[in-house]
N, CA, C and O atoms as CSV, one atom per row, in Angstrom:
chain,resi,resn,atom,element,x,y,z
A,1,MET,N,N,147.719,114.373,-46.313
A,1,MET,CA,C,148.287,114.474,-47.635
A,1,MET,C,C,148.973,113.160,-48.029
A,1,MET,O,O,148.877,112.708,-49.170
A,2,ARG,N,N,149.657,112.571,-47.067
A,2,ARG,CA,C,150.367,111.316,-47.342
A,2,ARG,C,C,149.360,110.221,-47.716
A,2,ARG,O,O,149.598,109.446,-48.643
A,3,ASN,N,N,148.247,110.163,-46.998
A,3,ASN,CA,C,147.226,109.153,-47.289
A,3,ASN,C,C,146.632,109.336,-48.679
A,3,ASN,O,O,146.275,108.361,-49.340
A,4,THR,N,N,146.528,110.572,-49.116
A,4,THR,CA,C,146.018,110.842,-50.458
A,4,THR,C,C,146.949,110.270,-51.516
A,4,THR,O,O,146.484,109.690,-52.498
A,5,PHE,N,N,148.256,110.424,-51.330
A,5,PHE,CA,C,149.221,109.877,-52.289
A,5,PHE,C,C,149.195,108.355,-52.289
A,5,PHE,O,O,149.327,107.733,-53.342
A,6,ILE,N,N,149.028,107.754,-51.121
A,6,ILE,CA,C,148.962,106.293,-51.040
A,6,ILE,C,C,147.712,105.788,-51.757
A,6,ILE,O,O,147.779,104.808,-52.500
A,7,ALA,N,N,146.583,106.440,-51.545
A,7,ALA,CA,C,145.344,106.048,-52.210
A,7,ALA,C,C,145.450,106.240,-53.727
A,7,ALA,O,O,144.981,105.399,-54.494
A,8,LEU,N,N,146.056,107.330,-54.151
A,8,LEU,CA,C,146.232,107.581,-55.579
A,8,LEU,C,C,147.126,106.518,-56.206
A,8,LEU,O,O,146.840,106.034,-57.301
A,9,ALA,N,N,148.192,106.158,-55.528
A,9,ALA,CA,C,149.091,105.111,-56.044
A,9,ALA,C,C,148.363,103.779,-56.153
A,9,ALA,O,O,148.568,103.042,-57.117
A,10,ALA,N,N,147.518,103.460,-55.183
A,10,ALA,CA,C,146.761,102.213,-55.228
A,10,ALA,C,C,145.785,102.199,-56.399
A,10,ALA,O,O,145.638,101.179,-57.072
A,11,VAL,N,N,145.126,103.311,-56.642
A,11,VAL,CA,C,144.179,103.391,-57.757
A,11,VAL,C,C,144.917,103.264,-59.087
A,11,VAL,O,O,144.436,102.581,-59.991
A,12,LEU,N,N,146.053,103.896,-59.218
A,12,LEU,CA,C,146.810,103.814,-60.468
A,12,LEU,C,C,147.344,102.415,-60.715
A,12,LEU,O,O,147.412,101.975,-61.863
A,13,MET,N,N,147.723,101.707,-59.657
A,13,MET,CA,C,148.197,100.338,-59.841
A,13,MET,C,C,147.085,99.427,-60.339
A,13,MET,O,O,147.346,98.513,-61.121
A,14,LEU,N,N,145.858,99.655,-59.907
A,14,LEU,CA,C,144.745,98.815,-60.324
A,14,LEU,C,C,144.154,99.234,-61.659
A,14,LEU,O,O,143.365,98.486,-62.235
A,15,ALA,N,N,144.509,100.396,-62.164
A,15,ALA,CA,C,143.885,100.913,-63.385
A,15,ALA,C,C,144.155,100.038,-64.600
A,15,ALA,O,O,143.281,99.901,-65.456
A,16,GLY,N,N,145.331,99.447,-64.699
A,16,GLY,CA,C,145.671,98.639,-65.863
A,16,GLY,C,C,145.369,97.176,-65.695
A,16,GLY,O,O,145.681,96.385,-66.585
A,17,CYS,N,N,144.772,96.782,-64.585
A,17,CYS,CA,C,144.525,95.374,-64.308
A,17,CYS,C,C,143.244,94.894,-64.990
A,17,CYS,O,O,142.358,95.679,-65.328
A,18,THR,N,N,143.182,93.589,-65.175
A,18,THR,CA,C,141.963,92.998,-65.711
A,18,THR,C,C,140.898,92.953,-64.628
A,18,THR,O,O,141.176,93.222,-63.459
A,19,THR,N,N,139.697,92.617,-65.016
A,19,THR,CA,C,138.612,92.505,-64.053
A,19,THR,C,C,138.936,91.466,-62.993
A,19,THR,O,O,138.668,91.684,-61.812
A,20,ALA,N,N,139.506,90.347,-63.395
A,20,ALA,CA,C,139.839,89.281,-62.448
A,20,ALA,C,C,140.878,89.750,-61.438
A,20,ALA,O,O,140.775,89.432,-60.253
A,21,GLU,N,N,141.871,90.496,-61.890
A,21,GLU,CA,C,142.915,90.976,-60.977
A,21,GLU,C,C,142.369,92.015,-60.008
A,21,GLU,O,O,142.737,92.017,-58.833
A,22,ARG,N,N,141.502,92.892,-60.482
A,22,ARG,CA,C,140.913,93.900,-59.589
A,22,ARG,C,C,140.037,93.251,-58.533
A,22,ARG,O,O,140.126,93.599,-57.356
A,23,THR,N,N,139.185,92.307,-58.942
A,23,THR,CA,C,138.311,91.678,-57.965
A,23,THR,C,C,139.093,90.798,-57.004
A,23,THR,O,O,138.689,90.644,-55.851
A,24,ALA,N,N,140.200,90.219,-57.447
A,24,ALA,CA,C,141.044,89.440,-56.544
A,24,ALA,C,C,141.678,90.338,-55.487
A,24,ALA,O,O,141.749,89.966,-54.316
A,25,THR,N,N,142.135,91.508,-55.894
A,25,THR,CA,C,142.739,92.448,-54.947
A,25,THR,C,C,141.716,92.930,-53.926
A,25,THR,O,O,142.000,92.975,-52.729
A,26,ILE,N,N,140.545,93.285,-54.393
A,26,ILE,CA,C,139.495,93.749,-53.485
A,26,ILE,C,C,139.047,92.616,-52.566
A,26,ILE,O,O,138.818,92.830,-51.375
A,27,GLY,N,N,138.923,91.419,-53.116
A,27,GLY,CA,C,138.533,90.266,-52.304
A,27,GLY,C,C,139.565,89.929,-51.245
A,27,GLY,O,O,139.209,89.587,-50.118
A,28,ALA,N,N,140.852,90.024,-51.600
A,28,ALA,CA,C,141.913,89.745,-50.631
A,28,ALA,C,C,141.924,90.779,-49.517
A,28,ALA,O,O,142.100,90.428,-48.350
A,29,ALA,N,N,141.740,92.032,-49.855
A,29,ALA,CA,C,141.720,93.080,-48.825
A,29,ALA,C,C,140.521,92.904,-47.897
A,29,ALA,O,O,140.652,93.007,-46.677
A,30,ALA,N,N,139.356,92.639,-48.478
A,30,ALA,CA,C,138.159,92.449,-47.655
A,30,ALA,C,C,138.266,91.176,-46.822
A,30,ALA,O,O,137.915,91.174,-45.642
A,31,GLY,N,N,138.749,90.098,-47.429
A,31,GLY,CA,C,138.902,88.844,-46.699
A,31,GLY,C,C,139.899,88.955,-45.567
A,31,GLY,O,O,139.684,88.401,-44.489
A,32,GLY,N,N,140.994,89.671,-45.802
A,32,GLY,CA,C,141.982,89.876,-44.745
A,32,GLY,C,C,141.419,90.679,-43.587
A,32,GLY,O,O,141.677,90.366,-42.425
A,33,ALA,N,N,140.659,91.703,-43.898
A,33,ALA,CA,C,140.053,92.527,-42.845
A,33,ALA,C,C,139.028,91.733,-42.048
A,33,ALA,O,O,138.978,91.828,-40.822
A,34,ILE,N,N,138.217,90.956,-42.740
A,34,ILE,CA,C,137.207,90.148,-42.050
A,34,ILE,C,C,137.874,89.053,-41.226
A,34,ILE,O,O,137.468,88.789,-40.095
A,35,GLY,N,N,138.909,88.408,-41.797
A,35,GLY,CA,C,139.623,87.366,-41.068
A,35,GLY,C,C,140.301,87.897,-39.820
A,35,GLY,O,O,140.297,87.235,-38.782
A,36,ALA,N,N,140.881,89.081,-39.910
A,36,ALA,CA,C,141.533,89.692,-38.750
A,36,ALA,C,C,140.506,90.078,-37.688
A,36,ALA,O,O,140.743,89.890,-36.494
A,37,ALA,N,N,139.371,90.614,-38.119
A,37,ALA,CA,C,138.338,91.012,-37.165
A,37,ALA,C,C,137.699,89.802,-36.489
A,37,ALA,O,O,137.383,89.847,-35.301
A,38,ALA,N,N,137.511,88.726,-37.242
A,38,ALA,CA,C,136.843,87.547,-36.696
A,38,ALA,C,C,137.747,86.755,-35.762
A,38,ALA,O,O,137.284,86.241,-34.743
A,39,SER,N,N,139.035,86.649,-36.099
A,39,SER,CA,C,139.924,85.803,-35.301
A,39,SER,C,C,140.840,86.595,-34.380
A,39,SER,O,O,141.218,86.115,-33.312
A,40,GLY,N,N,141.195,87.799,-34.788
A,40,GLY,CA,C,142.117,88.609,-33.999
A,40,GLY,C,C,143.556,88.160,-34.102
A,40,GLY,O,O,144.387,88.575,-33.295
A,41,THR,N,N,143.875,87.315,-35.082
A,41,THR,CA,C,145.247,86.828,-35.256
A,41,THR,C,C,145.735,87.100,-36.672
A,41,THR,O,O,144.947,87.349,-37.585
A,42,ILE,N,N,147.044,87.045,-36.829
A,42,ILE,CA,C,147.653,87.201,-38.156
A,42,ILE,C,C,147.271,86.028,-39.051
A,42,ILE,O,O,147.017,86.207,-40.242
A,43,GLY,N,N,147.232,84.840,-38.484
A,43,GLY,CA,C,146.859,83.655,-39.260
A,43,GLY,C,C,145.455,83.756,-39.813
A,43,GLY,O,O,145.210,83.394,-40.964
A,44,GLY,N,N,144.526,84.248,-39.001
A,44,GLY,CA,C,143.154,84.432,-39.470
A,44,GLY,C,C,143.068,85.448,-40.588
A,44,GLY,O,O,142.289,85.286,-41.527
A,45,ALA,N,N,143.876,86.507,-40.487
A,45,ALA,CA,C,143.909,87.519,-41.540
A,45,ALA,C,C,144.485,86.939,-42.822
A,45,ALA,O,O,144.002,87.234,-43.916
A,46,ALA,N,N,145.521,86.109,-42.687
A,46,ALA,CA,C,146.146,85.507,-43.872
A,46,ALA,C,C,145.186,84.540,-44.564
A,46,ALA,O,O,145.072,84.538,-45.790
A,47,ILE,N,N,144.505,83.729,-43.777
A,47,ILE,CA,C,143.541,82.796,-44.365
A,47,ILE,C,C,142.397,83.559,-45.030
A,47,ILE,O,O,141.970,83.207,-46.130
A,48,GLY,N,N,141.904,84.599,-44.366
A,48,GLY,CA,C,140.844,85.412,-44.956
A,48,GLY,C,C,141.278,86.083,-46.242
A,48,GLY,O,O,140.505,86.152,-47.198
A,49,ALA,N,N,142.514,86.581,-46.278
A,49,ALA,CA,C,143.031,87.212,-47.497
A,49,ALA,C,C,143.158,86.209,-48.625
A,49,ALA,O,O,142.845,86.518,-49.775
A,50,PHE,N,N,143.619,84.999,-48.299
A,50,PHE,CA,C,143.762,83.969,-49.332
A,50,PHE,C,C,142.404,83.580,-49.903
A,50,PHE,O,O,142.224,83.535,-51.120
A,51,VAL,N,N,141.450,83.298,-49.017
A,51,VAL,CA,C,140.120,82.883,-49.465
A,51,VAL,C,C,139.427,84.020,-50.223
A,51,VAL,O,O,138.805,83.784,-51.258
A,52,GLY,N,N,139.530,85.249,-49.713
A,52,GLY,CA,C,138.925,86.389,-50.398
A,52,GLY,C,C,139.550,86.653,-51.753
A,52,GLY,O,O,138.848,86.967,-52.714
A,53,GLY,N,N,140.874,86.526,-51.835
A,53,GLY,CA,C,141.557,86.728,-53.109
A,53,GLY,C,C,141.190,85.677,-54.138
A,53,GLY,O,O,140.957,85.994,-55.305
A,54,ALA,N,N,141.139,84.413,-53.702
A,54,ALA,CA,C,140.779,83.329,-54.622
A,54,ALA,C,C,139.337,83.481,-55.098
A,54,ALA,O,O,139.043,83.326,-56.284
A,55,GLY,N,N,138.445,83.784,-54.163
A,55,GLY,CA,C,137.045,83.975,-54.540
A,55,GLY,C,C,136.851,85.174,-55.452
A,55,GLY,O,O,136.090,85.113,-56.418
A,56,GLY,N,N,137.542,86.267,-55.142
A,56,GLY,CA,C,137.454,87.454,-55.984
A,56,GLY,C,C,137.982,87.209,-57.383
A,56,GLY,O,O,137.417,87.693,-58.363
A,57,TYR,N,N,139.078,86.449,-57.472
A,57,TYR,CA,C,139.636,86.135,-58.791
A,57,TYR,C,C,138.645,85.305,-59.612
A,57,TYR,O,O,138.421,85.574,-60.792
A,58,LEU,N,N,138.063,84.300,-58.973
A,58,LEU,CA,C,137.129,83.445,-59.703
A,58,LEU,C,C,135.894,84.218,-60.158
A,58,LEU,O,O,135.414,84.020,-61.274
A,59,LEU,N,N,135.383,85.090,-59.307
A,59,LEU,CA,C,134.236,85.910,-59.711
A,59,LEU,C,C,134.599,86.873,-60.839
A,59,LEU,O,O,133.827,87.052,-61.782
A,60,GLY,N,N,135.775,87.489,-60.740
A,60,GLY,CA,C,136.218,88.398,-61.791
A,60,GLY,C,C,136.483,87.688,-63.097
A,60,GLY,O,O,136.205,88.217,-64.173
A,61,ARG,N,N,137.022,86.487,-62.999
A,61,ARG,CA,C,137.309,85.694,-64.199
A,61,ARG,C,C,136.008,85.313,-64.911
A,61,ARG,O,O,135.946,85.292,-66.140
A,62,ALA,N,N,134.983,85.017,-64.129
A,62,ALA,CA,C,133.691,84.661,-64.717
A,62,ALA,C,C,133.056,85.865,-65.407
A,62,ALA,O,O,132.356,85.710,-66.408
A,63,ALA,N,N,133.300,87.067,-64.875
A,63,ALA,CA,C,132.707,88.269,-65.460
A,63,ALA,C,C,133.505,88.792,-66.645
A,63,ALA,O,O,132.974,89.545,-67.460
A,64,ASP,N,N,134.780,88.403,-66.755
A,64,ASP,CA,C,135.649,88.896,-67.818
A,64,ASP,C,C,135.414,88.100,-69.096
A,64,ASP,O,O,135.437,86.869,-69.078
A,65,ARG,N,N,135.193,88.782,-70.176
A,65,ARG,CA,C,134.955,88.093,-71.443
A,65,ARG,C,C,136.235,87.471,-71.985
A,65,ARG,O,O,136.180,86.437,-72.652
A,66,GLY,N,N,137.370,88.072,-71.715
A,66,GLY,CA,C,138.645,87.502,-72.124
A,66,GLY,C,C,138.985,87.641,-73.596
A,66,GLY,O,O,139.923,86.998,-74.065
A,67,ASP,N,N,138.265,88.447,-74.329
A,67,ASP,CA,C,138.529,88.573,-75.756
A,67,ASP,C,C,139.021,89.966,-76.144
A,67,ASP,O,O,139.018,90.327,-77.320
A,68,GLY,N,N,139.442,90.742,-75.149
A,68,GLY,CA,C,139.947,92.073,-75.438
A,68,GLY,C,C,138.881,93.143,-75.499
A,68,GLY,O,O,139.177,94.288,-75.841
A,69,TYR,N,N,137.651,92.798,-75.175
A,69,TYR,CA,C,136.566,93.763,-75.161
A,69,TYR,C,C,136.136,94.046,-73.726
A,69,TYR,O,O,136.091,93.138,-72.897
A,70,CYS,N,N,135.827,95.279,-73.442
A,70,CYS,CA,C,135.380,95.695,-72.121
A,70,CYS,C,C,133.923,96.135,-72.188
A,70,CYS,O,O,133.423,96.552,-73.233
A,71,GLU,N,N,133.264,96.031,-71.049
A,71,GLU,CA,C,131.874,96.456,-70.948
A,71,GLU,C,C,131.835,97.908,-70.499
A,71,GLU,O,O,132.474,98.273,-69.512
A,72,TYR,N,N,131.100,98.723,-71.206
A,72,TYR,CA,C,130.952,100.136,-70.886
A,72,TYR,C,C,129.475,100.459,-70.737
A,72,TYR,O,O,128.615,99.763,-71.276
A,73,ARG,N,N,129.193,101.520,-70.000
A,73,ARG,CA,C,127.810,101.969,-69.824
A,73,ARG,C,C,127.735,103.430,-70.264
A,73,ARG,O,O,128.514,104.270,-69.812
A,74,SER,N,N,126.792,103.713,-71.146
A,74,SER,CA,C,126.614,105.086,-71.608
A,74,SER,C,C,125.892,105.896,-70.535
A,74,SER,O,O,125.412,105.340,-69.547
A,75,ARG,N,N,125.818,107.191,-70.732
A,75,ARG,CA,C,125.143,108.056,-69.767
A,75,ARG,C,C,123.655,107.743,-69.667
A,75,ARG,O,O,123.033,107.996,-68.636
A,76,SER,N,N,123.093,107.204,-70.717
A,76,SER,CA,C,121.678,106.855,-70.690
A,76,SER,C,C,121.434,105.493,-70.050
A,76,SER,O,O,120.285,105.094,-69.865
A,77,GLY,N,N,122.516,104.771,-69.708
A,77,GLY,CA,C,122.387,103.482,-69.047
A,77,GLY,C,C,122.533,102.294,-69.971
A,77,GLY,O,O,122.491,101.151,-69.516
A,78,GLU,N,N,122.703,102.539,-71.261
A,78,GLU,CA,C,122.854,101.460,-72.224
A,78,GLU,C,C,124.230,100.812,-72.063
A,78,GLU,O,O,125.235,101.513,-71.944
A,79,ILE,N,N,124.279,99.489,-72.060
A,79,ILE,CA,C,125.541,98.751,-71.945
A,79,ILE,C,C,126.009,98.385,-73.348
A,79,ILE,O,O,125.227,97.898,-74.165
A,80,PHE,N,N,127.299,98.623,-73.624
A,80,PHE,CA,C,127.872,98.251,-74.908
A,80,PHE,C,C,129.294,97.758,-74.696
A,80,PHE,O,O,129.891,98.001,-73.647
A,81,TYR,N,N,129.834,97.071,-75.685
A,81,TYR,CA,C,131.174,96.497,-75.614
A,81,TYR,C,C,132.049,97.148,-76.668
A,81,TYR,O,O,131.623,97.389,-77.798
A,82,ASP,N,N,133.285,97.428,-76.271
A,82,ASP,CA,C,134.265,98.012,-77.187
A,82,ASP,C,C,135.640,97.517,-76.772
A,82,ASP,O,O,135.804,96.967,-75.683
A,83,ARG,N,N,136.625,97.711,-77.633
A,83,ARG,CA,C,137.980,97.266,-77.327
A,83,ARG,C,C,138.484,97.898,-76.037
A,83,ARG,O,O,138.289,99.090,-75.798
A,84,CYS,N,N,139.133,97.088,-75.213
A,84,CYS,CA,C,139.726,97.575,-73.978
A,84,CYS,C,C,140.953,98.422,-74.304
A,84,CYS,O,O,141.625,98.179,-75.307
A,85,PRO,N,N,141.248,99.403,-73.473
A,85,PRO,CA,C,142.473,100.181,-73.679
A,85,PRO,C,C,143.694,99.260,-73.584
A,85,PRO,O,O,143.769,98.412,-72.694
A,86,GLY,N,N,144.617,99.424,-74.474
A,86,GLY,CA,C,145.842,98.629,-74.453
A,86,GLY,C,C,145.805,97.397,-75.343
A,86,GLY,O,O,146.811,96.696,-75.453
A,87,TYR,N,N,144.662,97.110,-75.989
A,87,TYR,CA,C,144.603,95.959,-76.899
A,87,TYR,C,C,144.830,96.408,-78.299
A,87,TYR,O,O,144.820,95.591,-79.219
């Protein structure tokens, strides 16, 4: 039950973030896990988190239009753009 609340809190924190911020968070978590597994040290995890976060941010920034519009997909698979929530 406790893990469910932690996961829910994490999802809610990311819900209002931009694409760049979400991909940076995911990249940092993945990079930290890979760095820790590859090196077995805290330093390796920190370097992996930094590199993953920076790479994730740059990828998210490239995908983000930055004009207040978000990309949505309809049930039929059609992609369309509309104002992002909160703009």
